[in-house]
C-alpha positions as CSV (number, residue, x, y, z in Angstrom):
1,X,-7.2,-2.4,54.8
2,X,-9.4,-3.7,52.1
3,X,-9.4,-7.4,52.7
4,X,-11.2,-8.2,49.5
5,X,-11.1,-6.7,46.1
6,X,-14.3,-5.3,44.6
7,X,-16.9,-7.9,43.9
8,X,-16.5,-7.3,40.2
9,X,-12.8,-7.8,40.2
10,X,-12.9,-10.8,42.5
11,X,-15.5,-12.4,40.3
12,X,-13.3,-11.7,37.3
13,X,-10.4,-13.2,39.1
14,X,-12.3,-16.4,39.8
15,X,-13.4,-16.6,36.2
16,X,-9.9,-16.2,35.1
17,X,-8.4,-18.8,37.4
18,X,-8.5,-21.8,35.2
19,X,-7.1,-21.1,31.7
20,X,-6.5,-24.7,30.6
21,X,-6.5,-28.3,31.5
22,X,-3.6,-30.6,32.4
23,X,-1.1,-30.8,29.6
24,X,2.1,-32.7,29.0
25,X,5.1,-30.7,27.8
26,X,6.3,-31.2,24.3
27,X,9.9,-31.1,25.6
28,X,12.4,-33.8,24.8
29,X,12.7,-37.0,26.8
30,X,15.8,-37.7,28.9
31,X,19.0,-38.9,27.3
32,X,19.4,-41.8,29.6
33,X,17.1,-44.5,31.0
34,X,14.5,-43.1,33.4
35,X,15.2,-43.5,37.1
36,X,12.9,-44.2,40.0
37,X,10.4,-41.6,41.0
38,X,12.1,-41.0,44.4
39,X,15.1,-39.4,42.7
40,X,16.0,-36.1,44.2
41,X,16.4,-33.9,41.1
42,X,18.5,-30.7,41.1
43,X,16.9,-28.3,38.6
44,X,19.2,-25.7,37.1
45,X,17.8,-22.7,35.4
46,X,19.5,-20.4,32.8
47,X,18.5,-17.1,31.1
48,X,19.2,-16.1,27.5
49,X,19.1,-12.7,25.7
50,X,15.9,-11.0,24.5
51,X,15.3,-10.0,20.9
52,X,17.2,-6.7,21.5
53,X,20.2,-8.7,22.7
54,X,19.8,-7.7,26.4
55,X,21.7,-10.4,28.2
56,X,19.7,-12.8,30.3
57,X,16.4,-11.1,29.7
58,X,14.7,-13.2,27.0
59,X,13.4,-16.2,28.8
60,X,14.4,-19.2,30.9
61,X,15.5,-22.8,30.3
62,X,15.4,-25.6,32.9
63,X,17.4,-28.8,33.2
64,X,17.4,-31.4,36.0
65,X,20.3,-33.5,37.1
66,X,21.0,-35.8,40.1
67,X,23.1,-34.7,43.1
68,X,25.7,-37.2,41.9
69,X,25.8,-35.4,38.5
70,X,26.0,-32.0,40.2
71,X,29.1,-33.0,42.2
72,X,30.9,-34.7,39.2
73,X,33.4,-32.4,37.5
74,X,33.4,-34.7,34.4
75,X,29.6,-34.2,33.9
76,X,28.6,-31.5,31.5
77,X,25.3,-29.6,31.5
78,X,24.5,-28.3,28.0
79,X,21.2,-26.5,28.7
80,X,21.4,-24.3,25.6
81,X,22.0,-27.2,23.1
82,X,19.1,-27.8,20.8
83,X,16.6,-30.2,22.4
84,X,18.2,-30.1,25.8
85,X,16.8,-27.4,28.1
86,X,13.1,-27.1,28.7
87,X,11.6,-23.7,28.0
88,X,9.5,-22.3,30.9
89,X,6.6,-20.2,29.8
90,X,7.4,-16.5,30.2
91,X,8.0,-13.6,27.8
92,X,10.9,-12.4,29.9
93,X,13.0,-14.2,32.6
94,X,10.7,-16.6,34.5
95,X,10.3,-16.1,38.3
96,X,10.9,-19.7,39.4
97,X,10.1,-21.3,42.8
98,X,10.3,-25.1,43.7
99,X,9.0,-27.6,46.2
100,X,11.5,-28.5,48.9
101,X,11.9,-32.1,47.5
102,X,12.6,-30.8,44.0
103,X,9.7,-32.6,42.4
104,X,7.8,-29.5,41.3
105,X,8.7,-26.1,39.7
106,X,6.3,-23.2,40.0
107,X,6.4,-20.1,37.8
108,X,4.4,-16.9,37.3
109,X,5.0,-15.6,33.8
110,X,6.5,-12.1,33.8
111,X,5.2,-9.4,31.4
112,X,3.6,-9.9,27.9
113,X,0.1,-11.1,27.0
114,X,0.5,-14.1,29.4
115,X,2.1,-12.1,32.2
116,X,0.6,-13.0,35.6
117,X,-0.2,-16.6,34.5
118,X,0.9,-19.3,37.0
119,X,2.2,-22.6,35.8
120,X,3.2,-25.8,37.7
121,X,5.6,-28.4,36.3
122,X,6.5,-31.9,37.5
123,X,10.2,-32.6,37.3
124,X,11.1,-35.8,35.5
125,X,14.8,-35.4,34.9
126,X,17.0,-33.6,32.3
127,X,14.8,-31.7,29.9
128,X,11.6,-33.5,30.8
129,X,9.1,-31.3,32.6
130,X,5.4,-32.1,32.6
131,X,2.9,-29.2,33.1
132,X,0.4,-30.3,35.7
133,X,-2.9,-28.8,36.9
134,X,-4.6,-25.8,35.4
135,X,-3.0,-22.6,34.5
136,X,-3.9,-19.9,37.0
137,X,-4.4,-16.2,36.0
138,X,-3.3,-13.9,38.8
139,X,-3.0,-10.8,36.5
140,X,-6.5,-9.5,37.3
141,X,-5.3,-9.1,40.9
142,X,-1.5,-8.7,40.7
143,X,-1.0,-7.3,37.2
144,X,1.2,-8.8,34.5
145,X,4.5,-8.3,36.4
146,X,3.9,-9.5,39.9
147,X,6.5,-10.3,42.5
148,X,5.9,-13.6,44.2
149,X,7.5,-16.3,46.3
150,X,6.9,-19.7,47.8
151,X,6.1,-18.1,51.2
152,X,6.0,-21.6,52.9
153,X,5.9,-25.1,51.6
154,X,2.8,-25.5,49.5
155,X,1.8,-21.8,49.8
156,X,2.6,-19.1,47.3
157,X,2.0,-15.4,47.8
158,X,2.1,-12.8,45.1
159,X,2.3,-9.1,45.7
160,X,2.3,-6.0,43.6
161,X,2.5,-2.2,44.2
162,X,0.4,0.1,42.2
163,X,-2.4,2.7,41.9
164,X,0.0,5.4,42.9
165,X,-0.9,9.0,42.3
166,X,1.3,11.5,40.4
167,X,3.8,13.0,42.8
168,X,2.7,16.5,41.9
169,X,-0.4,18.5,41.1
170,X,-0.9,21.7,39.1
171,X,0.8,23.0,36.0
172,X,3.9,25.0,35.4
173,X,4.9,27.2,37.0
174,X,2.5,26.3,39.9
175,X,3.5,22.7,40.7
176,X,2.8,21.4,44.1
177,X,4.1,18.2,45.7
178,X,1.6,15.5,46.6
179,X,2.3,12.1,48.2
180,X,1.7,9.2,45.8
181,X,0.2,6.8,48.3
182,X,-0.7,3.7,46.3
183,X,-1.5,0.2,47.5
184,X,-0.1,-3.3,47.8
185,X,-2.2,-6.1,46.3
186,X,-1.9,-9.6,47.7
187,X,-2.9,-13.0,46.4
188,X,-2.6,-16.3,48.4
189,X,-1.9,-19.3,46.1
190,X,-2.4,-22.9,47.0
191,X,0.5,-24.5,45.2
192,X,-0.7,-28.1,45.8
193,X,-4.2,-27.5,44.2
194,X,-3.4,-24.6,42.0
195,X,-5.9,-22.1,43.3
196,X,-6.2,-18.6,44.6
197,X,-7.5,-18.9,48.2
198,X,-7.7,-15.2,49.2
199,X,-6.9,-11.7,48.1
200,X,-6.3,-8.5,49.9
201,X,-5.0,-4.9,49.5
202,X,-3.0,-2.6,51.8
203,X,-3.6,1.1,51.4
204,X,-0.2,2.7,51.9
205,X,-0.1,5.0,54.9
206,X,3.3,5.7,56.3
207,X,1.9,8.3,58.6
208,X,1.9,12.1,58.4
209,X,5.4,12.5,59.9
210,X,7.2,10.2,57.4
211,X,5.2,11.4,54.4
212,X,5.9,15.0,55.3
213,X,9.6,14.2,55.0
214,X,9.1,12.8,51.5
215,X,9.3,9.0,52.3
216,X,7.2,6.8,50.0
217,X,6.8,3.1,49.0
218,X,7.8,2.2,45.5
219,X,7.9,-1.6,45.5
220,X,6.6,-4.7,47.4
221,X,8.4,-8.0,47.2
222,X,9.7,-11.3,48.9
223,X,6.6,-12.2,51.0
224,X,7.2,-14.9,53.6
225,X,5.1,-16.6,56.3
226,X,6.3,-16.9,59.9
227,X,6.7,-20.3,61.6
228,X,3.2,-20.3,63.0
229,X,1.8,-19.3,59.5
230,X,-0.4,-16.6,61.0
231,X,1.6,-13.6,59.9
232,X,2.8,-12.6,56.4
233,X,5.9,-10.4,56.1
234,X,6.1,-8.3,52.9
235,X,9.3,-6.5,52.0
236,X,9.0,-2.9,50.7
237,X,11.2,-0.5,48.9
238,X,11.3,3.0,50.4
239,X,12.5,6.1,48.6
240,X,12.4,9.8,49.5
241,X,11.4,12.8,47.6
242,X,13.5,15.9,47.8
243,X,11.1,18.4,49.2
244,X,13.6,21.2,48.9
245,X,12.9,21.2,45.2
246,X,10.0,23.2,43.8
247,X,9.2,21.5,40.4
248,X,9.0,18.0,38.9
249,X,11.6,16.7,36.4
250,X,11.3,14.4,33.4
251,X,12.3,10.8,33.9
252,X,13.7,8.3,31.3
253,X,10.3,7.8,29.7
254,X,9.7,11.6,29.6
255,X,7.0,11.6,32.3
256,X,7.3,14.1,35.1
257,X,8.0,13.2,38.7
258,X,9.2,15.0,41.8
259,X,13.0,14.7,42.3
260,X,14.3,12.2,44.8
261,X,17.2,12.2,47.2
262,X,19.6,9.5,48.5
263,X,19.4,10.9,52.0
264,X,17.7,8.4,54.3
265,X,17.4,8.2,58.0
266,X,14.6,5.6,58.0
267,X,15.3,2.0,59.0
268,X,14.6,-1.1,57.0
269,X,10.8,-1.6,56.8
270,X,8.4,-4.5,56.4
271,X,4.7,-4.7,56.2
272,X,3.0,-7.4,58.4
273,X,-0.5,-8.7,57.9
274,X,-2.5,-11.5,59.4
275,X,-2.6,-14.7,57.5
276,X,-4.6,-16.1,55.8
277,X,-7.1,-13.3,56.3
278,X,-4.7,-10.6,55.0
279,X,-6.1,-8.1,57.5
280,X,-4.7,-5.7,60.0
281,X,-1.6,-4.3,58.2
282,X,1.2,-3.0,60.4
283,X,4.6,-1.5,59.5
284,X,7.6,-2.7,61.5
285,X,10.9,-0.9,61.3
286,X,14.5,-1.8,62.1
287,X,16.9,0.4,64.0
288,X,19.8,-1.7,62.9
289,X,19.8,-1.2,59.1
290,X,18.6,1.4,56.7
291,X,18.5,-0.6,53.5
292,X,15.3,-1.9,51.8
293,X,14.0,-5.4,52.5
294,X,13.5,-6.4,48.9
295,X,15.3,-8.3,46.2
296,X,15.4,-8.1,42.5
297,X,14.8,-11.7,41.4
298,X,16.0,-13.6,44.5
299,X,14.4,-14.6,47.8
300,X,16.0,-12.8,50.8
301,X,14.0,-13.7,53.9
302,X,13.5,-17.2,55.4
303,X,12.2,-18.8,58.6
304,X,15.1,-20.2,60.5
305,X,15.4,-23.5,62.3
306,X,14.9,-21.5,65.5
307,X,11.6,-20.1,64.3
308,X,12.9,-16.5,63.7
309,X,12.7,-14.9,60.3
310,X,16.2,-14.0,58.9
311,X,16.1,-11.2,56.4
312,X,18.8,-9.8,54.2
313,X,18.6,-6.0,54.2
314,X,19.5,-5.5,50.6
315,X,18.2,-3.5,47.7
316,X,19.7,-5.0,44.5
317,X,23.1,-5.4,46.0
318,X,23.1,-2.3,48.2
319,X,23.3,-3.7,51.8
320,X,25.5,-6.0,53.8
321,X,23.4,-6.9,56.8
322,X,21.1,-9.8,57.8
323,X,18.4,-8.9,60.3
324,X,16.1,-11.0,62.5
325,X,12.4,-10.8,63.1
326,X,11.4,-12.4,66.4
327,X,9.1,-15.4,66.4
328,X,7.6,-14.3,69.7
329,X,6.9,-10.6,68.8
330,X,6.7,-10.7,65.0
331,X,8.7,-7.5,65.1
332,X,12.4,-6.7,64.5
333,X,14.8,-8.0,67.1
334,X,17.0,-4.9,67.1
335,X,19.5,-6.6,69.4
336,X,20.5,-8.9,66.4
337,X,22.7,-7.8,63.5
338,X,24.7,-10.0,61.2
339,X,27.2,-7.8,59.4
340,X,28.8,-9.5,56.3
341,X,31.5,-6.9,56.2
342,X,32.6,-7.5,59.8
343,X,32.4,-11.3,59.3
344,X,34.6,-11.2,56.3
345,X,36.9,-8.4,57.4
346,X,36.1,-6.1,54.5
347,X,34.1,-2.9,54.2
348,X,32.5,-2.9,50.7
349,X,30.2,-6.0,50.5
350,X,26.8,-5.9,48.8
351,X,24.5,-8.9,49.2
352,X,23.0,-10.1,45.9
353,X,21.4,-13.4,47.0
354,X,20.9,-15.2,50.3
355,X,19.8,-18.7,51.2
356,X,19.1,-19.9,54.8
357,X,19.8,-23.6,54.9
358,X,19.5,-25.0,58.4
359,X,20.7,-24.6,62.0
360,X,21.8,-21.0,61.5
361,X,23.9,-21.7,58.4
362,X,23.4,-20.0,55.1
363,X,25.0,-19.1,51.8
364,X,25.4,-15.5,50.5
365,X,26.3,-14.3,47.0
366,X,27.8,-10.8,47.1
367,X,29.7,-8.2,45.1
368,X,32.2,-5.7,46.3
369,X,32.5,-1.9,45.7
370,X,36.2,-1.8,45.2
371,X,36.9,-5.3,43.6
372,X,35.5,-6.6,40.4
373,X,33.7,-9.9,40.3
374,X,31.2,-11.9,42.3
375,X,31.8,-13.9,45.5
376,X,30.3,-16.6,47.6
377,X,30.4,-17.0,51.4
378,X,29.2,-19.6,53.9
379,X,27.7,-17.7,56.8
380,X,27.0,-18.8,60.4
381,X,24.2,-16.6,61.6
382,X,24.3,-17.9,65.2
383,X,28.0,-17.1,65.7
384,X,28.0,-14.2,63.2
385,X,31.0,-15.5,61.2
386,X,31.5,-16.1,57.5
387,X,33.9,-18.1,55.3
388,X,34.7,-17.0,51.8
389,X,34.3,-19.7,49.2
390,X,37.0,-19.4,46.5
391,X,35.9,-20.0,42.9
392,X,38.0,-19.6,39.7
393,X,35.4,-17.3,38.2
394,X,35.1,-14.8,41.1
395,X,37.3,-12.1,39.5
396,X,35.2,-12.0,36.3
397,X,33.4,-8.7,35.9
398,X,30.5,-10.3,34.1
399,X,30.0,-12.7,37.0
400,X,29.0,-9.7,39.1
401,X,26.6,-8.7,36.4
402,X,24.9,-12.1,36.3
403,X,24.4,-12.0,40.1
404,X,22.0,-9.1,39.5
405,X,19.6,-11.7,37.9
406,X,20.4,-14.6,40.2
407,X,17.3,-16.4,41.6
408,X,18.0,-19.3,43.8
409,X,20.7,-21.2,45.7
410,X,19.8,-24.9,45.8
411,X,19.9,-26.8,49.1
412,X,19.3,-30.5,50.0
413,X,20.5,-32.3,53.1
414,X,24.0,-31.3,54.0
415,X,24.7,-29.6,50.7
416,X,24.2,-26.3,48.9
417,X,24.4,-26.0,45.2
418,X,25.6,-22.7,43.5
419,X,25.8,-22.5,39.7
420,X,28.5,-20.0,38.8
421,X,28.8,-18.7,35.2
422,X,30.1,-15.3,34.0
423,X,27.9,-14.0,31.2
424,X,28.6,-16.0,28.0
425,X,31.3,-18.1,29.6
426,X,31.3,-21.7,30.8
427,X,31.3,-22.2,34.5
428,X,30.6,-24.9,37.1
429,X,28.3,-25.9,40.0
430,X,30.0,-25.4,43.4
431,X,28.7,-27.9,45.9
432,X,29.2,-26.8,49.5
433,X,28.9,-29.1,52.5
434,X,27.6,-26.6,55.1
435,X,28.4,-28.9,58.0
436,X,32.1,-29.7,57.1
437,X,32.7,-26.5,55.0
438,X,34.1,-28.8,52.2
439,X,33.7,-27.4,48.8
440,X,33.6,-29.4,45.5
441,X,33.8,-27.9,42.1
442,X,31.2,-30.1,40.3
443,X,29.6,-30.3,36.9
444,X,30.7,-28.1,34.1
445,X,28.0,-25.6,33.0
446,X,28.3,-25.0,29.2
447,X,27.1,-21.5,28.4
448,X,26.0,-19.5,25.4
449,X,26.5,-15.9,24.2
450,X,24.7,-13.4,26.3
451,X,23.4,-16.1,28.7
452,X,24.1,-17.3,32.2
453,X,22.8,-19.8,34.7
454,X,20.6,-18.1,37.3
455,X,19.5,-20.8,39.8
456,X,19.5,-24.2,41.4
457,X,16.5,-25.9,43.0
């Protein structure tokens, strides 16, 4: 493993770290009198269309309300009204994380000229967000479209997969397959002081046996630190080339690539490296599930109250299991398997988002293969049971579509907060007491054409 980037790149990274000084947002002030600083704000985020009209792909607005507002069905959130929602910096949908107390939002801008730039915001209520600290440019390390998470409180980790070879050599008709290899770049981010504290790179090596069968890494995502904060777990996407084929084919952009196959015998895989050194990479593999450990825009692995890591084995809604990585071995505990299908008595669930809350309890958003719509379940990972949460919007086809861009289920104390909006339709916040299983349909979420709410923090 290359622990550090080249001296030239690392120097460039350091030079690019601070792009600007502290700045106050130009967003509107709150509509009501300011409250005390110890208010626990619930930030809601929503995505709107891009210039081509692609739903939810144009950018992200944020708006903060109190828990009392969130639970009040007479309260309306009008995040899309002029002067209401605060526009987070990002050409496309922002990738948002938050401090556990809700006081800060963190974002790395996604794509565009400012792609890879980290911003930190102090939450002051409603549409009032104050940018604090310096902007931080991670692009020289992670590129302009990095995957990143709050890997532990106060610690961010960004990852990106790249530098892959073409999957073939030669010219027609003498093409030959070659394994693309590639690497995973990593950056540790101090969220409290807005600084990159270390960088690393994993040279992909699945071993001769797996590579000879066509398996390869195509993505890295959802990094999380273990309880001891001495190991970093990085989710990876695994695909497989069809080595029975003899020639590459043209993809959507016209470039050639070796054909792939959906056949997979390989278990869910995760890269593990030492933290904070980012050395000694190791691949661990599950024998329980065969679905990737990665998300699309949502976090899918968390440290539980018991110290184990709980990981939703799902690749963009393809997967129905939650796995466990042992705190004592830092490897998969293959004796553990939470099966959402079995827990709900169905056979077609696909997990789209997962939030571990506390004491083995969590919330899952899922779709179904044979039923239109999107669904919510309260899950008990200790007893391997689940309770479906009924919403009046669950049968809406576009609610399933919006779950593909969902980013975060809010949690504070005994409550989980789930914003539910079909695309372009009004919805509501569902407040779930994970201890009593009581569910409240709370604040009304006023929507806009081609838009939807994508998170609560």
